[in-house]
C-alpha positions in Angstrom: 17.8 17.5 50.3 17.3 17.4 54.0 18.1 15.0 56.8 14.6 13.5 56.7 15.0 12.4 53.1 15.7 8.9 51.9 19.5 9.5 52.3 19.2 9.4 56.0 16.7 6.7 56.9 18.9 4.9 59.4 19.5 7.9 61.7 17.5 8.3 64.8 15.8 11.7 65.6 18.6 12.6 68.1 21.2 11.6 65.5 19.5 13.8 62.9 19.3 16.7 65.4 23.0 16.2 66.2 24.0 16.2 62.6 22.0 19.3 62.0 23.8 21.1 64.9 27.1 19.8 63.7 26.4 21.3 60.2 25.5 24.6 61.8 29.0 24.7 63.3 28.2 23.9 66.9 31.0 22.5 69.0 30.7 19.2 70.9 30.3 21.2 74.1 27.4 23.2 72.7 25.7 20.1 71.4 26.3 18.3 74.7 24.7 21.2 76.7 21.6 21.2 74.4 21.2 17.4 74.7 22.1 17.3 78.4 24.9 14.8 77.8 28.7 14.8 78.1 31.0 15.9 75.3 32.2 12.2 75.2 28.6 11.2 74.5 28.5 13.6 71.6 31.8 12.3 70.2 30.4 8.8 70.4 27.2 9.8 68.7 29.2 11.6 65.9 31.1 8.3 65.4 27.9 6.3 65.2 26.4 8.7 62.7 29.5 8.4 60.6 29.5 4.6 60.7 25.8 4.5 59.9 26.3 6.7 56.9 29.5 4.8 56.0 31.6 7.9 56.1 35.2 7.1 57.0 37.7 9.9 56.5 41.3 9.3 55.5 44.2 11.2 57.1 43.6 14.3 54.9 39.8 14.6 55.6 37.9 15.9 58.6 35.0 13.9 59.9 32.9 17.0 60.8 33.4 18.5 57.4 32.4 15.2 55.7 29.3 14.9 57.9 28.4 18.6 57.2 28.8 17.9 53.4 26.5 14.9 53.7 24.0 17.0 55.6 24.0 19.8 53.1 24.4 18.0 49.8 23.4 14.4 50.4 25.4 11.3 50.7 26.1 11.0 46.9 28.2 14.1 47.0 30.5 13.0 49.8 33.6 11.2 48.6 35.4 9.2 51.3 
């Protein structure tokens, strides 16, 4: 399973790169520095990635954790 598989067809290249960096544990500020954007832009992109993948955490879940699980195991393994 990887982010270029059929599980992630709707993500742009930049979104895939961001998801990969997120799964590696990078902070928003680190991702922003690499993409030459603001931290707010990274927050917005993470939100768009989550919406694209239909990942909506409840109050006991963490968005970054759910996105990392999706990246590492595929969308079928993420319960939201």
